C-alpha positions as CSV (number, residue, x, y, z in Angstrom):
1,M,-47.9,118.1,-9.0
2,S,-48.1,116.6,-5.6
3,E,-51.3,118.7,-4.9
4,L,-52.8,117.2,-8.1
5,L,-51.8,113.8,-7.0
6,Q,-53.4,114.3,-3.5
7,H,-56.4,115.9,-5.0
8,F,-57.1,112.6,-7.0
9,G,-56.2,110.6,-4.0
10,I,-53.0,109.0,-5.4
11,E,-50.1,108.4,-3.2
12,W,-46.9,108.4,-5.0
13,K,-45.1,105.7,-2.7
14,L,-48.2,103.4,-3.5
15,L,-47.9,104.4,-7.2
16,L,-44.2,103.7,-7.4
17,A,-44.8,100.3,-5.5
18,Q,-47.3,99.5,-8.0
19,L,-45.0,100.5,-10.9
20,V,-42.3,98.2,-9.5
21,N,-44.8,95.3,-9.0
22,F,-46.0,95.9,-12.6
23,G,-42.4,95.9,-14.1
24,V,-41.7,92.8,-12.0
25,L,-44.8,91.1,-13.2
26,F,-44.1,92.3,-16.7
27,F,-40.7,90.9,-16.7
28,V,-41.8,87.6,-15.2
29,L,-44.7,87.1,-17.6
30,R,-42.5,88.2,-20.6
31,K,-39.7,85.8,-19.4
32,F,-41.7,82.8,-18.2
33,A,-45.1,83.1,-20.0
34,Y,-45.2,85.4,-23.0
35,G,-41.8,84.4,-24.3
36,P,-42.5,80.6,-24.4
37,L,-45.9,81.1,-25.6
38,L,-44.5,83.3,-28.6
39,G,-42.0,80.6,-29.0
40,M,-44.6,78.0,-29.1
41,L,-46.6,80.0,-31.6
42,R,-43.5,80.6,-33.9
43,E,-42.7,77.0,-33.8
44,R,-46.4,76.1,-34.7
45,R,-46.4,78.7,-37.4
46,E,-43.1,77.3,-38.8
47,K,-44.4,73.7,-38.6
48,I,-47.7,74.8,-40.3
49,A,-45.5,76.5,-43.1
50,E,-43.3,73.3,-43.3
51,G,-46.5,71.2,-43.5
52,M,-47.6,73.5,-46.3
53,R,-44.4,73.2,-48.1
54,A,-44.5,69.3,-47.8
55,A,-48.0,69.4,-49.0
56,E,-47.1,71.4,-52.0
57,E,-44.1,69.2,-52.7
58,S,-46.3,66.1,-52.3
59,Q,-48.8,67.5,-54.7
60,Q,-45.9,68.2,-57.3
61,K,-44.7,64.7,-56.8
62,L,-48.2,63.3,-57.2
63,A,-48.6,65.4,-60.3
64,E,-45.2,64.3,-61.6
65,A,-46.1,60.6,-60.7
66,N,-49.3,61.0,-62.6
67,R,-47.5,62.4,-65.6
68,E,-45.0,59.5,-65.5
69,K,-47.8,56.9,-65.2
70,D,-49.7,58.6,-68.1
71,A,-46.5,58.6,-70.1
72,L,-45.7,54.8,-69.3
73,L,-49.3,53.9,-69.9
74,G,-49.2,55.7,-73.4
75,E,-45.9,53.9,-74.1
76,A,-47.4,50.5,-73.0
77,R,-50.4,51.2,-75.1
78,K,-48.1,51.9,-78.1
79,E,-46.1,48.8,-77.5
80,S,-49.1,46.7,-77.1
81,V,-50.5,48.0,-80.4
82,S,-47.3,47.4,-82.1
83,L,-47.0,43.8,-80.7
84,I,-50.6,43.1,-81.8
85,Q,-49.8,44.4,-85.4
86,K,-46.7,42.3,-85.5
87,S,-48.5,39.2,-84.3
88,E,-51.3,39.8,-86.9
89,T,-48.8,40.4,-89.6
90,G,-46.9,37.3,-88.6
91,A,-50.2,35.3,-88.4
92,K,-51.0,36.6,-91.9
93,E,-47.7,35.7,-93.2
94,K,-47.9,32.2,-91.6
95,E,-51.3,31.8,-93.0
96,I,-50.0,32.7,-96.4
97,L,-47.2,30.3,-96.2
98,I,-49.4,27.5,-94.9
99,L,-51.9,28.1,-97.7
100,A,-49.1,28.1,-100.2
101,Q,-47.7,24.8,-98.9
102,A,-51.2,23.3,-98.9
103,Q,-51.8,24.4,-102.5
104,K,-48.2,23.1,-103.5
105,K,-49.1,19.7,-101.8
106,A,-52.6,19.6,-103.4
107,D,-51.1,20.3,-106.8
108,G,-48.6,17.6,-106.3
109,I,-51.2,15.0,-105.3
110,L,-53.3,16.2,-108.2
111,A,-50.4,15.8,-110.7
112,E,-49.6,12.4,-109.3
113,E,-53.3,11.2,-109.5
114,K,-53.5,12.5,-113.1
115,A,-50.3,10.5,-113.9
116,K,-51.7,7.4,-112.3
117,I,-54.9,7.9,-114.3
118,Q,-53.0,8.3,-117.4
119,E,-50.9,5.2,-116.8
120,E,-54.1,3.2,-116.0
121,R,-55.6,4.6,-119.2
122,L,-52.5,3.3,-121.2
123,K,-52.7,-0.1,-119.6
124,M,-56.5,-0.4,-120.3
125,K,-55.9,0.6,-123.8
126,E,-53.1,-1.9,-124.3
127,E,-55.2,-4.7,-122.7
128,F,-58.1,-3.7,-124.9
129,R,-55.8,-4.0,-127.9
130,R,-54.4,-7.3,-126.9
131,E,-57.8,-8.6,-126.0
132,S,-59.3,-7.5,-129.2
133,A,-56.5,-8.9,-131.2
134,E,-57.1,-12.2,-129.7
135,F,-60.7,-12.1,-130.1
136,V,-60.4,-11.3,-133.8
137,K,-57.8,-14.3,-134.0
138,R,-60.4,-16.5,-132.6
139,V,-63.2,-15.2,-134.7
140,V,-61.2,-15.5,-137.9
141,A,-59.9,-19.1,-136.9
142,E,-63.4,-20.2,-136.2
143,V,-64.6,-18.6,-139.5
144,V,-61.8,-20.0,-141.5
145,L,-62.4,-23.7,-140.0
146,R,-66.0,-23.6,-141.1
147,S,-67.0,-23.8,-144.7
148,P,-67.8,-20.7,-146.6
149,E,-71.2,-21.9,-147.5
150,S,-72.2,-22.2,-143.9
151,L,-71.3,-18.7,-143.1
152,D,-74.2,-16.7,-142.3
153,E,-75.4,-14.4,-139.7
154,N,-76.4,-16.9,-137.2
155,L,-73.0,-18.6,-137.4
156,I,-71.2,-15.4,-136.9
157,T,-73.5,-14.4,-134.0
158,G,-73.1,-17.8,-132.4
159,V,-69.4,-17.7,-132.6
160,V,-69.3,-14.1,-131.1
161,Q,-71.5,-15.4,-128.4
162,E,-69.4,-18.4,-127.7
163,L,-66.3,-16.3,-127.4
164,K,-68.1,-14.0,-125.0
165,N,-68.8,-17.0,-122.7
166,T,-65.1,-18.1,-122.6
């Protein structure tokens, strides 16, 4: 084997020194360069994985928040529709009540006015009877005071005219 090494121009002492140098360099690089570099890569990979998990959690939380928002909006819409219906119902009931009160008041005023008109009519009839009776008394008294021969149409008309003027 030594002949083979010499044939290729390899010296075993130099080869051994290079192997030792390579081992030392390998150990130093592994210890001080490759190890920390792998550690940094591992940390970076873990941070990326953690970031991905955080992003997924954020997406899930966002989706959950959107579902809650949609649920709350749906509930709020239902409540607003319910409140609108209640207010419309209340307004209609109030309108019916106000109209009923107005109708009752109008009926009361109408009945009161009818009673006043009836009372006024009765007063007018009574006054007419009284005035007619007095008128007839005056006419009869005038006719009786005059002689029956002079009773004619002109006389009656004159008396009636005279009574109208008084």
